[in-house]
Backbone as XML, in Angstrom:
<?xml version="1.0"?>
<chain id="A" units="angstrom">
  <residue number="1" name="MET">
    <atom name="N" x="-5.728" y="7.900" z="8.381"/>
    <atom name="CA" x="-6.478" y="7.357" z="7.255"/>
    <atom name="C" x="-7.971" y="7.510" z="7.536"/>
  </residue>
  <residue number="2" name="PRO">
    <atom name="N" x="-8.774" y="7.528" z="6.469"/>
    <atom name="CA" x="-10.224" y="7.643" z="6.617"/>
    <atom name="C" x="-10.830" y="6.485" z="7.400"/>
  </residue>
  <residue number="3" name="LYS">
    <atom name="N" x="-12.089" y="6.659" z="7.797"/>
    <atom name="CA" x="-12.735" y="5.723" z="8.710"/>
    <atom name="C" x="-13.617" y="4.671" z="8.052"/>
  </residue>
  <residue number="4" name="THR">
    <atom name="N" x="-13.958" y="4.821" z="6.777"/>
    <atom name="CA" x="-14.801" y="3.815" z="6.125"/>
    <atom name="C" x="-14.079" y="3.237" z="4.912"/>
  </residue>
  <residue number="5" name="LEU">
    <atom name="N" x="-14.535" y="2.079" z="4.466"/>
    <atom name="CA" x="-13.918" y="1.432" z="3.305"/>
    <atom name="C" x="-14.041" y="2.302" z="2.058"/>
  </residue>
  <residue number="6" name="ALA">
    <atom name="N" x="-15.189" y="2.950" z="1.882"/>
    <atom name="CA" x="-15.392" y="3.817" z="0.714"/>
    <atom name="C" x="-14.433" y="5.003" z="0.743"/>
  </residue>
  <residue number="7" name="ASP">
    <atom name="N" x="-14.220" y="5.577" z="1.930"/>
    <atom name="CA" x="-13.290" y="6.702" z="2.058"/>
    <atom name="C" x="-11.852" y="6.269" z="1.781"/>
  </residue>
  <residue number="8" name="ILE">
    <atom name="N" x="-11.496" y="5.078" z="2.225"/>
    <atom name="CA" x="-10.148" y="4.560" z="1.969"/>
    <atom name="C" x="-9.955" y="4.354" z="0.466"/>
  </residue>
  <residue number="9" name="LYS">
    <atom name="N" x="-10.960" y="3.799" z="-0.203"/>
    <atom name="CA" x="-10.855" y="3.585" z="-1.652"/>
    <atom name="C" x="-10.713" y="4.913" z="-2.386"/>
  </residue>
  <residue number="10" name="LYS">
    <atom name="N" x="-11.499" y="5.918" z="-2.000"/>
    <atom name="CA" x="-11.397" y="7.237" z="-2.634"/>
    <atom name="C" x="-10.011" y="7.839" z="-2.434"/>
  </residue>
  <residue number="11" name="ALA">
    <atom name="N" x="-9.485" y="7.714" z="-1.225"/>
    <atom name="CA" x="-8.150" y="8.258" z="-0.939"/>
    <atom name="C" x="-7.085" y="7.561" z="-1.779"/>
  </residue>
  <residue number="12" name="LEU">
    <atom name="N" x="-7.197" y="6.249" z="-1.940"/>
    <atom name="CA" x="-6.228" y="5.519" z="-2.748"/>
    <atom name="C" x="-6.407" y="5.825" z="-4.236"/>
  </residue>
  <residue number="13" name="ASP">
    <atom name="N" x="-7.650" y="5.990" z="-4.683"/>
    <atom name="CA" x="-7.891" y="6.350" z="-6.083"/>
    <atom name="C" x="-7.213" y="7.672" z="-6.435"/>
  </residue>
  <residue number="14" name="SER">
    <atom name="N" x="-7.201" y="8.607" z="-5.498"/>
    <atom name="CA" x="-6.593" y="9.911" z="-5.767"/>
    <atom name="C" x="-5.063" y="9.852" z="-5.739"/>
  </residue>
  <residue number="15" name="ASN">
    <atom name="N" x="-4.492" y="8.745" z="-5.273"/>
    <atom name="CA" x="-3.032" y="8.606" z="-5.205"/>
    <atom name="C" x="-2.484" y="7.550" z="-6.157"/>
  </residue>
  <residue number="16" name="LEU">
    <atom name="N" x="-3.229" y="7.175" z="-7.177"/>
    <atom name="CA" x="-2.751" y="6.186" z="-8.150"/>
    <atom name="C" x="-1.450" y="6.668" z="-8.784"/>
  </residue>
  <residue number="17" name="GLY">
    <atom name="N" x="-0.493" y="5.771" z="-8.910"/>
    <atom name="CA" x="0.785" y="6.108" z="-9.519"/>
    <atom name="C" x="1.800" y="6.705" z="-8.563"/>
  </residue>
  <residue number="18" name="GLN">
    <atom name="N" x="1.426" y="6.914" z="-7.326"/>
    <atom name="CA" x="2.318" y="7.525" z="-6.327"/>
    <atom name="C" x="3.241" y="6.487" z="-5.712"/>
  </residue>
  <residue number="19" name="ARG">
    <atom name="N" x="4.454" y="6.902" z="-5.377"/>
    <atom name="CA" x="5.393" y="6.042" z="-4.653"/>
    <atom name="C" x="4.956" y="5.983" z="-3.197"/>
  </residue>
  <residue number="20" name="LEU">
    <atom name="N" x="5.200" y="4.832" z="-2.565"/>
    <atom name="CA" x="4.773" y="4.677" z="-1.184"/>
    <atom name="C" x="5.678" y="3.714" z="-0.435"/>
  </residue>
  <residue number="21" name="LEU">
    <atom name="N" x="5.584" y="3.795" z="0.879"/>
    <atom name="CA" x="6.220" y="2.838" z="1.782"/>
    <atom name="C" x="5.094" y="1.993" z="2.353"/>
  </residue>
  <residue number="22" name="LEU">
    <atom name="N" x="5.224" y="0.688" z="2.212"/>
    <atom name="CA" x="4.229" y="-0.262" z="2.685"/>
    <atom name="C" x="4.761" y="-0.939" z="3.936"/>
  </residue>
  <residue number="23" name="LYS">
    <atom name="N" x="4.000" y="-0.881" z="5.015"/>
    <atom name="CA" x="4.324" y="-1.624" z="6.233"/>
    <atom name="C" x="3.184" y="-2.599" z="6.452"/>
  </residue>
  <residue number="24" name="ALA">
    <atom name="N" x="3.508" y="-3.884" z="6.440"/>
    <atom name="CA" x="2.467" y="-4.902" z="6.563"/>
    <atom name="C" x="2.850" y="-5.906" z="7.636"/>
  </residue>
  <residue number="25" name="ASN">
    <atom name="N" x="1.840" y="-6.463" z="8.272"/>
    <atom name="CA" x="2.036" y="-7.502" z="9.267"/>
    <atom name="C" x="2.421" y="-8.776" z="8.529"/>
  </residue>
  <residue number="26" name="GLY">
    <atom name="N" x="3.608" y="-9.305" z="8.810"/>
    <atom name="CA" x="4.083" y="-10.508" z="8.147"/>
    <atom name="C" x="3.802" y="-11.769" z="8.918"/>
  </residue>
  <residue number="27" name="GLY">
    <atom name="N" x="3.105" y="-11.678" z="10.023"/>
    <atom name="CA" x="2.813" y="-12.848" z="10.840"/>
    <atom name="C" x="3.932" y="-13.128" z="11.823"/>
  </residue>
  <residue number="28" name="ARG">
    <atom name="N" x="3.600" y="-13.790" z="12.899"/>
    <atom name="CA" x="4.566" y="-14.155" z="13.940"/>
    <atom name="C" x="5.467" y="-12.995" z="14.354"/>
  </residue>
  <residue number="29" name="ARG">
    <atom name="N" x="4.835" y="-11.900" z="14.665"/>
    <atom name="CA" x="5.520" y="-10.697" z="15.161"/>
    <atom name="C" x="6.502" y="-10.083" z="14.172"/>
  </residue>
  <residue number="30" name="LYS">
    <atom name="N" x="6.302" y="-10.325" z="12.901"/>
    <atom name="CA" x="7.159" y="-9.735" z="11.877"/>
    <atom name="C" x="6.428" y="-8.594" z="11.194"/>
  </residue>
  <residue number="31" name="THR">
    <atom name="N" x="7.141" y="-7.530" z="10.927"/>
    <atom name="CA" x="6.605" y="-6.427" z="10.143"/>
    <atom name="C" x="7.449" y="-6.312" z="8.888"/>
  </residue>
  <residue number="32" name="VAL">
    <atom name="N" x="6.792" y="-6.273" z="7.749"/>
    <atom name="CA" x="7.470" y="-6.197" z="6.461"/>
    <atom name="C" x="7.376" y="-4.773" z="5.950"/>
  </residue>
  <residue number="33" name="GLU">
    <atom name="N" x="8.512" y="-4.192" z="5.542"/>
    <atom name="CA" x="8.527" y="-2.855" z="4.957"/>
    <atom name="C" x="9.054" y="-2.956" z="3.537"/>
  </residue>
  <residue number="34" name="ARG">
    <atom name="N" x="8.288" y="-2.380" z="2.600"/>
    <atom name="CA" x="8.680" y="-2.414" z="1.190"/>
    <atom name="C" x="8.319" y="-1.098" z="0.529"/>
  </residue>
  <residue number="35" name="PHE">
    <atom name="N" x="9.094" y="-0.740" z="-0.506"/>
    <atom name="CA" x="8.788" y="0.437" z="-1.314"/>
    <atom name="C" x="8.151" y="-0.019" z="-2.616"/>
  </residue>
  <residue number="36" name="GLY">
    <atom name="N" x="7.240" y="0.791" z="-3.132"/>
    <atom name="CA" x="6.590" y="0.452" z="-4.387"/>
    <atom name="C" x="5.744" y="1.601" z="-4.893"/>
  </residue>
  <residue number="37" name="THR">
    <atom name="N" x="4.871" y="1.278" z="-5.855"/>
    <atom name="CA" x="3.993" y="2.257" z="-6.479"/>
    <atom name="C" x="2.572" y="1.708" z="-6.483"/>
  </residue>
  <residue number="38" name="LEU">
    <atom name="N" x="1.621" y="2.534" z="-6.080"/>
    <atom name="CA" x="0.212" y="2.136" z="-6.123"/>
    <atom name="C" x="-0.210" y="2.088" z="-7.587"/>
  </residue>
  <residue number="39" name="SER">
    <atom name="N" x="-0.511" y="0.893" z="-8.102"/>
    <atom name="CA" x="-0.751" y="0.772" z="-9.544"/>
    <atom name="C" x="-2.220" y="0.665" z="-9.918"/>
  </residue>
  <residue number="40" name="GLU">
    <atom name="N" x="-3.025" y="-0.067" z="-9.146"/>
    <atom name="CA" x="-4.420" y="-0.267" z="-9.529"/>
    <atom name="C" x="-5.302" y="-0.354" z="-8.297"/>
  </residue>
  <residue number="41" name="THR">
    <atom name="N" x="-6.549" y="0.078" z="-8.460"/>
    <atom name="CA" x="-7.559" y="-0.120" z="-7.420"/>
    <atom name="C" x="-8.761" y="-0.818" z="-8.040"/>
  </residue>
  <residue number="42" name="TYR">
    <atom name="N" x="-9.312" y="-1.731" z="-7.301"/>
    <atom name="CA" x="-10.491" y="-2.488" z="-7.713"/>
    <atom name="C" x="-11.551" y="-2.312" z="-6.635"/>
  </residue>
  <residue number="43" name="PRO">
    <atom name="N" x="-12.778" y="-2.804" z="-6.859"/>
    <atom name="CA" x="-13.831" y="-2.617" z="-5.849"/>
    <atom name="C" x="-13.481" y="-3.156" z="-4.456"/>
  </residue>
  <residue number="44" name="SER">
    <atom name="N" x="-12.719" y="-4.239" z="-4.369"/>
    <atom name="CA" x="-12.430" y="-4.826" z="-3.059"/>
    <atom name="C" x="-10.965" y="-4.801" z="-2.665"/>
  </residue>
  <residue number="45" name="VAL">
    <atom name="N" x="-10.063" y="-4.643" z="-3.637"/>
    <atom name="CA" x="-8.625" y="-4.706" z="-3.356"/>
    <atom name="C" x="-7.872" y="-3.625" z="-4.120"/>
  </residue>
  <residue number="46" name="PHE">
    <atom name="N" x="-6.609" y="-3.396" z="-3.697"/>
    <atom name="CA" x="-5.713" y="-2.518" z="-4.435"/>
    <atom name="C" x="-4.398" y="-3.252" z="-4.653"/>
  </residue>
  <residue number="47" name="VAL">
    <atom name="N" x="-3.667" y="-2.852" z="-5.706"/>
    <atom name="CA" x="-2.445" y="-3.540" z="-6.119"/>
    <atom name="C" x="-1.263" y="-2.578" z="-6.030"/>
  </residue>
  <residue number="48" name="ILE">
    <atom name="N" x="-0.158" y="-3.067" z="-5.469"/>
    <atom name="CA" x="1.073" y="-2.291" z="-5.362"/>
    <atom name="C" x="2.166" y="-3.010" z="-6.146"/>
  </residue>
  <residue number="49" name="GLU">
    <atom name="N" x="2.795" y="-2.290" z="-7.075"/>
    <atom name="CA" x="3.944" y="-2.806" z="-7.819"/>
    <atom name="C" x="5.176" y="-2.531" z="-6.966"/>
  </residue>
  <residue number="50" name="LEU">
    <atom name="N" x="5.887" y="-3.580" z="-6.572"/>
    <atom name="CA" x="7.042" y="-3.431" z="-5.696"/>
    <atom name="C" x="8.302" y="-3.138" z="-6.495"/>
  </residue>
  <residue number="51" name="ASP">
    <atom name="N" x="9.272" y="-2.479" z="-5.831"/>
    <atom name="CA" x="10.572" y="-2.228" z="-6.446"/>
    <atom name="C" x="11.277" y="-3.559" z="-6.654"/>
  </residue>
  <residue number="52" name="GLN">
    <atom name="N" x="11.713" y="-3.831" z="-7.872"/>
    <atom name="CA" x="12.288" y="-5.124" z="-8.205"/>
    <atom name="C" x="13.667" y="-5.361" z="-7.613"/>
  </residue>
  <residue number="53" name="ASP">
    <atom name="N" x="14.447" y="-4.321" z="-7.389"/>
    <atom name="CA" x="15.786" y="-4.520" z="-6.847"/>
    <atom name="C" x="15.769" y="-4.964" z="-5.392"/>
  </residue>
  <residue number="54" name="GLU">
    <atom name="N" x="14.669" y="-4.761" z="-4.691"/>
    <atom name="CA" x="14.585" y="-5.095" z="-3.270"/>
    <atom name="C" x="13.773" y="-6.349" z="-2.969"/>
  </residue>
  <residue number="55" name="ASN">
    <atom name="N" x="12.864" y="-6.737" z="-3.862"/>
    <atom name="CA" x="11.863" y="-7.750" z="-3.518"/>
    <atom name="C" x="11.854" y="-8.918" z="-4.487"/>
  </residue>
  <residue number="56" name="ALA">
    <atom name="N" x="11.433" y="-10.057" z="-3.984"/>
    <atom name="CA" x="11.314" y="-11.252" z="-4.815"/>
    <atom name="C" x="10.013" y="-11.239" z="-5.626"/>
  </residue>
  <residue number="57" name="PHE">
    <atom name="N" x="8.972" y="-10.553" z="-5.134"/>
    <atom name="CA" x="7.686" y="-10.511" z="-5.831"/>
    <atom name="C" x="7.603" y="-9.253" z="-6.672"/>
  </residue>
  <residue number="58" name="GLU">
    <atom name="N" x="6.770" y="-9.310" z="-7.702"/>
    <atom name="CA" x="6.537" y="-8.131" z="-8.534"/>
    <atom name="C" x="5.421" y="-7.262" z="-7.976"/>
  </residue>
  <residue number="59" name="ARG">
    <atom name="N" x="4.348" y="-7.927" z="-7.496"/>
    <atom name="CA" x="3.160" y="-7.204" z="-7.062"/>
    <atom name="C" x="2.577" y="-7.838" z="-5.813"/>
  </residue>
  <residue number="60" name="VAL">
    <atom name="N" x="1.908" y="-7.019" z="-5.023"/>
    <atom name="CA" x="1.136" y="-7.521" z="-3.890"/>
    <atom name="C" x="-0.225" y="-6.833" z="-3.916"/>
  </residue>
  <residue number="61" name="SER">
    <atom name="N" x="-1.217" y="-7.491" z="-3.368"/>
    <atom name="CA" x="-2.539" y="-6.879" z="-3.282"/>
    <atom name="C" x="-3.056" y="-7.032" z="-1.856"/>
  </residue>
  <residue number="62" name="TYR">
    <atom name="N" x="-3.804" y="-6.041" z="-1.439"/>
    <atom name="CA" x="-4.411" y="-6.022" z="-0.109"/>
    <atom name="C" x="-5.829" y="-5.508" z="-0.235"/>
  </residue>
  <residue number="63" name="SER">
    <atom name="N" x="-6.649" y="-5.816" z="0.739"/>
    <atom name="CA" x="-8.020" y="-5.302" z="0.742"/>
    <atom name="C" x="-8.054" y="-3.978" z="1.500"/>
  </residue>
  <residue number="64" name="TYR">
    <atom name="N" x="-9.098" y="-3.216" z="1.273"/>
    <atom name="CA" x="-9.269" y="-1.949" z="1.981"/>
    <atom name="C" x="-9.485" y="-2.198" z="3.467"/>
  </residue>
  <residue number="65" name="ALA">
    <atom name="N" x="-10.036" y="-3.357" z="3.808"/>
    <atom name="CA" x="-10.233" y="-3.719" z="5.217"/>
    <atom name="C" x="-8.886" y="-3.869" z="5.937"/>
  </residue>
  <residue number="66" name="ASP">
    <atom name="N" x="-7.837" y="-4.289" z="5.216"/>
    <atom name="CA" x="-6.505" y="-4.377" z="5.825"/>
    <atom name="C" x="-6.009" y="-3.007" z="6.263"/>
  </residue>
  <residue number="67" name="VAL">
    <atom name="N" x="-6.321" y="-1.985" z="5.482"/>
    <atom name="CA" x="-5.929" y="-0.617" z="5.849"/>
    <atom name="C" x="-6.780" y="-0.150" z="7.030"/>
  </residue>
  <residue number="68" name="LEU">
    <atom name="N" x="-8.080" y="-0.445" z="6.997"/>
    <atom name="CA" x="-8.992" y="-0.029" z="8.059"/>
    <atom name="C" x="-8.606" y="-0.643" z="9.405"/>
  </residue>
  <residue number="69" name="THR">
    <atom name="N" x="-8.216" y="-1.912" z="9.398"/>
    <atom name="CA" x="-7.853" y="-2.603" z="10.642"/>
    <atom name="C" x="-6.380" y="-2.413" z="11.013"/>
  </residue>
  <residue number="70" name="GLU">
    <atom name="N" x="-5.662" y="-1.618" z="10.203"/>
    <atom name="CA" x="-4.258" y="-1.289" z="10.445"/>
    <atom name="C" x="-3.326" y="-2.496" z="10.354"/>
  </residue>
  <residue number="71" name="THR">
    <atom name="N" x="-3.731" y="-3.504" z="9.608"/>
    <atom name="CA" x="-2.846" y="-4.617" z="9.285"/>
    <atom name="C" x="-1.815" y="-4.156" z="8.270"/>
  </residue>
  <residue number="72" name="VAL">
    <atom name="N" x="-2.219" y="-3.197" z="7.430"/>
    <atom name="CA" x="-1.351" y="-2.604" z="6.417"/>
    <atom name="C" x="-1.330" y="-1.097" z="6.633"/>
  </residue>
  <residue number="73" name="GLU">
    <atom name="N" x="-0.125" y="-0.516" z="6.608"/>
    <atom name="CA" x="0.045" y="0.932" z="6.715"/>
    <atom name="C" x="0.674" y="1.427" z="5.436"/>
  </residue>
  <residue number="74" name="LEU">
    <atom name="N" x="0.102" y="2.476" z="4.845"/>
    <atom name="CA" x="0.649" y="3.055" z="3.624"/>
    <atom name="C" x="1.103" y="4.476" z="3.919"/>
  </residue>
  <residue number="75" name="THR">
    <atom name="N" x="2.327" y="4.799" z="3.526"/>
    <atom name="CA" x="2.854" y="6.149" z="3.667"/>
    <atom name="C" x="3.272" y="6.612" z="2.278"/>
  </residue>
  <residue number="76" name="PHE">
    <atom name="N" x="2.562" y="7.596" z="1.747"/>
    <atom name="CA" x="2.891" y="8.099" z="0.416"/>
    <atom name="C" x="4.083" y="9.033" z="0.523"/>
  </residue>
  <residue number="77" name="LEU">
    <atom name="N" x="5.023" y="8.878" z="-0.398"/>
    <atom name="CA" x="6.261" y="9.642" z="-0.379"/>
    <atom name="C" x="6.135" y="10.855" z="-1.285"/>
  </residue>
  <residue number="78" name="SER">
    <atom name="N" x="6.596" y="11.987" z="-0.785"/>
    <atom name="CA" x="6.620" y="13.177" z="-1.622"/>
    <atom name="C" x="7.868" y="13.114" z="-2.504"/>
  </residue>
  <residue number="79" name="LYS">
    <atom name="N" x="7.994" y="14.028" z="-3.427"/>
    <atom name="CA" x="9.139" y="14.022" z="-4.349"/>
    <atom name="C" x="10.456" y="14.180" z="-3.597"/>
  </residue>
  <residue number="80" name="GLN">
    <atom name="N" x="10.467" y="14.935" z="-2.491"/>
    <atom name="CA" x="11.685" y="15.140" z="-1.723"/>
    <atom name="C" x="12.125" y="13.858" z="-1.004"/>
  </residue>
  <residue number="81" name="GLN">
    <atom name="N" x="11.164" y="13.040" z="-0.560"/>
    <atom name="CA" x="11.486" y="11.826" z="0.170"/>
    <atom name="C" x="11.787" y="10.662" z="-0.749"/>
  </residue>
  <residue number="82" name="ASP">
    <atom name="N" x="11.414" y="10.765" z="-2.017"/>
    <atom name="CA" x="11.552" y="9.655" z="-2.956"/>
    <atom name="C" x="13.019" y="9.249" z="-3.094"/>
  </residue>
  <residue number="83" name="MET">
    <atom name="N" x="13.261" y="7.924" z="-3.076"/>
    <atom name="CA" x="14.638" y="7.442" z="-3.150"/>
    <atom name="C" x="15.024" y="7.129" z="-4.564"/>
  </residue>
</chain>
C-alpha cells in the first residue's frame, strides 16, 4: 500500500465499487475477516458495504490512518477470485 494518507485515499478512490477482503484487528488478539464492496470515500474515512449473508452489520467505516498503520488490510479481488 502507498506510504501517505493522500496516496491511500487516491488508491481507494480508483477502486470504488470493487469487491474486497477486509482483515481488521478485532482487539484482544482477534483478527476479523469479511468480504464486501468499497462503496464510498470521504476526506477522512472510507465505507465498506459488507456481504449480508455473512455479517450482522451492513456497513463499516475506517480511517485512512488505519490502513497506514496496518490495523486494517484490504485485498481487492479480481473477477477470477470473486466468490
